N, C-alpha and C positions, 0 to 999 in steps of 0.2 A: 318048317321050313328052317335051315340053319342060317345063322349071322354070316356066314361064309357063302358066298354064290358063285355060280361058273357066270362068265361073261363071255361071250362070244368074241373070239379073235378069227377074222377072216385072214385068213394064213396063206399068204405066198400062191396061189392060184391063179396065177397072171400070164396071159397069155402077150407075146410079144407086141401085139398089132395095137393096140388101145394107148402102149406107151411108146412109141415110136418115136416122139418128139421129147426126149429124155434131154438132160444137161448136156449141152454143148462140150467137147473137149476144150480145155483149155481155158472156159470162161468161168467168170465168178457165180455159183448157182443161186436162183433166186427162190425163195421159198416164201409164198402167199399165204394168211394164216385170216381166217374170220372167226373171230368167236363170240360170243353169248353174253357179254358182260360189260359192264363200262371198263372203261383203263382204271380207274382209280378204286374199283372194285379189289379189297383185299384178295378174296380166294379166285378172281382172275389173275390178279398179280400171281399168286402161285403159283397157278397152273402154268402161266406162262414162263416163271421163270424155273419150273421143272423140266419143261420143254427144252427150254435151251440149253439147261445143264446136260442134261442127258445129249442132246445133240454136238457139245460141246467133247463129251465122254467118247462120241463116235467119228469125232475128228472133224466137224464140222463150227467152228466159231464165227458166229454173226459179227461181220464188219471187216473180217479177215478173210477165210476163205469162203464164205458164206454171206447172202444178204438176205435178212429177213423183214419182209413187210407186213405188218400186224392191221387189220381194221376193227373196229368193235361196232356190231350191230346191235344196239340196246333194244330196239324194237324188230317185229317180223319185217314192216314194211321197207326198213333200211336194206334187208339182206339182198335183193337184186341188185340195185345200183352198186354196192359194195364189192360186190362179186363180179361185176361187169368193169370196174376199177380195177381189182387186182388181175383178172385176165391180161386186162389191157397193158398191165405190167409185164407179160408175158413169162410167167415163172416156171421152174422147170416142175414143180410139186405145189399141190395147194394141200393145207390143213382145213378142215372146216368142222368148227363145233355146233353138233345139233341137227334135227332133219331138216329145218328150213333153210338154214345155211347150206347144206349139203345139195338140197333140191334145187337152190337158186346156182349152184354152181353148176349142177346136171343140164341146167337149163341152158348156161353160158358157154360152155366148151365141152367137146366129146376128146379132146387130143390130151389135154394137161392131166397129168395123175392127180385125181383127186383121192387125199386120207382122210376119213369122216370119223369122229369122235363123240361118244356118247349119243349115238343116234338110237331111237327105240326099237325101231322095226324096218331092217336095211333091205330085206325080201319084199314085205308089203308096200313099202316106199318105194319099190321099184329100182332101188340103189343097184341090188345084187341078184345076179338070177339064183343063186343059192351060196351056202355057208363055204361050200367047196369051189365052186368055179365061179368067182364074183361075174366074169365076163364083161365088162364094162372097164370105162376109167376108174371109177371106185372102187376104194377098198378102204376098209377100217376096223372100227372096233365099236361093237353096240353095247348098250348099258346092261341090259339083264332080262330072263326071260320073262315075258307077262305073268307068269305064277307068280311072282314076287307080291301078285295083289292081295295074296291069301295072307302075307305075313303083314299086310297094311291094314287088312280087317281084324286081324290076330290082335293087333296093338291096341287098334278103337276098339275093339272088347274086352281087353285086358284095364284098360283106363276105364271104360265104362261100361260094365255088365249089362246094363238095362239096354244097350244099344239095339237098336231094331231096323233102324235107317240108316244108308250108308250112301252119301252122295259124289259121284267124279265128276271131279269139277276140271274141265279142259275144253280146249280149242277144237270145235269140230273138223276142222280145215287141215287139221294136221293129224296127229296119232291118236285121235280119242275114240276110235271103233276099238281101237287094238286093246287099250286097257278097259275098256268097259264091259266088252266080250267076255274078257279075262277075269276080272272082278266078278261076272253072273256068273261065272260057270262056279266058283267057290261060294259062293254066297250062302247057298244052302248048310253047308257045313256049318257054319256060324249063326243059322238062325237069324239072316237080316236080309234085308229088301233092297237094292241096288236101285239108284235113283240118278238116272242120266241127268246132267247140267251142262250142257255144252254152253260153252260163252267165248266170245272172241275178244271183247275189249272191257275196259274197268267199269262201264256203264252194264252190260251183259253179268258182269263177275258180279256186280253189289245187288243186280236184281236176283240172279240165280242162287244168292247165299241167303240174301233176306227172304225170299220164298221159299226158302228148303226150313229154316229156322223157325217158321211159325211153329211146326209141328214139333214136339219132344222124342226125344231117344234119338237124335240123330247124331252123325259123325262124316265125315269130312275126308276124301281123299286127294289130294292133287300130284296126279302122276307128271313124270317130266313132260313140257310143255314150255314151251319159249313164250308163250303169251302168258302163262300164270306167274312165268319166273320175272317178266318185264312187270306185272303186277303184283309182285310178293307183298310188299307192304299194305296194301290196300286189304288183301286175302287175310294176311296175317291179324290186323287190324279188327275187319269183319269177324273173324272166327272168335275172335276175343271180347267183342262187343255183343255177341249172340252167343258165349260159354258154348261155342261148339268147338268139342275134340278135334282135333284135326292131325292127319299125317302128311307129312312130304316126301318128295323124292329125294331133295337135296337138304345136303348141312345149310346150306347158306338161308333156307327160312327159318332153323332153328336160331341161328347166329344172329337173324335179322328179329328175333322175340319169337317165333313161330313154337309150338307145343312140341313136336318130335317129327323125327324124321328116319328113314330107312332108303338105303341107296348105295351104289356103286361111289369110292371115293375115286372123282372126275380125276383128280390128281394123277392116281395113278394111270389113269387110260391116258393123259397128256406125256408120261412119260414113254408109254408102250409107245402110243405114236410116232416118237421121235425115230424108234427101228425101223418103222414103216419108210419114212422119210428118207432116212440116211438108206436102205437097200435101194430105192428108187433114184437117188442121185447118183449110186454107183451104178446104174444100169445092171442090176439086176434080176435077170430074166428067170422065171419059174417055170416048170415046166406045167403045160395047160391040162394034166391030169394029177395035179398037185390034190393038198388035201385039206382040210380044215381042222383047226385044234383049238382046244379050248385051255385057256389059263386062268387061275384063279387069282381073282382080286378082292380086295378087302371091301365087304358090306361093313356099311356103318351104320350104326343107328346112333341118332343125336338126339337128346332130350333136352326140353329148355325147361319148364316149370318143374316137373316129374322126371324121376329116375327111372330107366326102364331096366 
């Protein structure tokens, strides 16, 4: 798999119906934003800064001709409450980061346009009918195809040639099956066995890693998952304690001390999402016979202890 991967951009195919409550003429449009990291997280500040900068390039400046309300959900359980809070502010458009946050808004409103970013499986999660025709009030940007699992296994195998077992650690209530199935499809190519390690919270994560690490020649994959991100330091610490080679989907793990990561550069997705918000605020209605398109986004390999 090449280091530059295609990400799915759900382009334009939006009918007028779900977006009938777009920005009122003469009013300062309101943009609701729900993100998945703490306000003081350096990476989160970078993502939001790029989003704001791109909006300004498109003619929208917070505090002048637009109002941006940002909420930070540092746990999955915070999502529904914060989604309800933002919808109550009557935004003209919403930006939601990650599958749980998009799902929270989907349950809360069928009228307000929702632009999601960094969602793993938008079709399987029920957010859109297809990449060509979203068919609802949700549209946005997916992370990457599940086949990236092959790259993760390849990286583990390169670092640990004796690798025979690979655990997939993720929350079973999110997109666990999506990543597990993808890893199982390519496992035979690398002569490894995929081990399912579902976990929802810190206690289950600790138990899953400790149990898996009892046998030798193992490696760990942590796919995009809100619950895993919230327990980032715990996972990194356990992997180090048990000398378990691990590959993560997000550079945040490497910046916090993890071994290596491979995935889309999320900052790019926030920048691209600004164009969606702009089009919605301007009331651009595309034909229901639109089409999907794919854009290139930098896939980023980040390494901590080792160079890749």
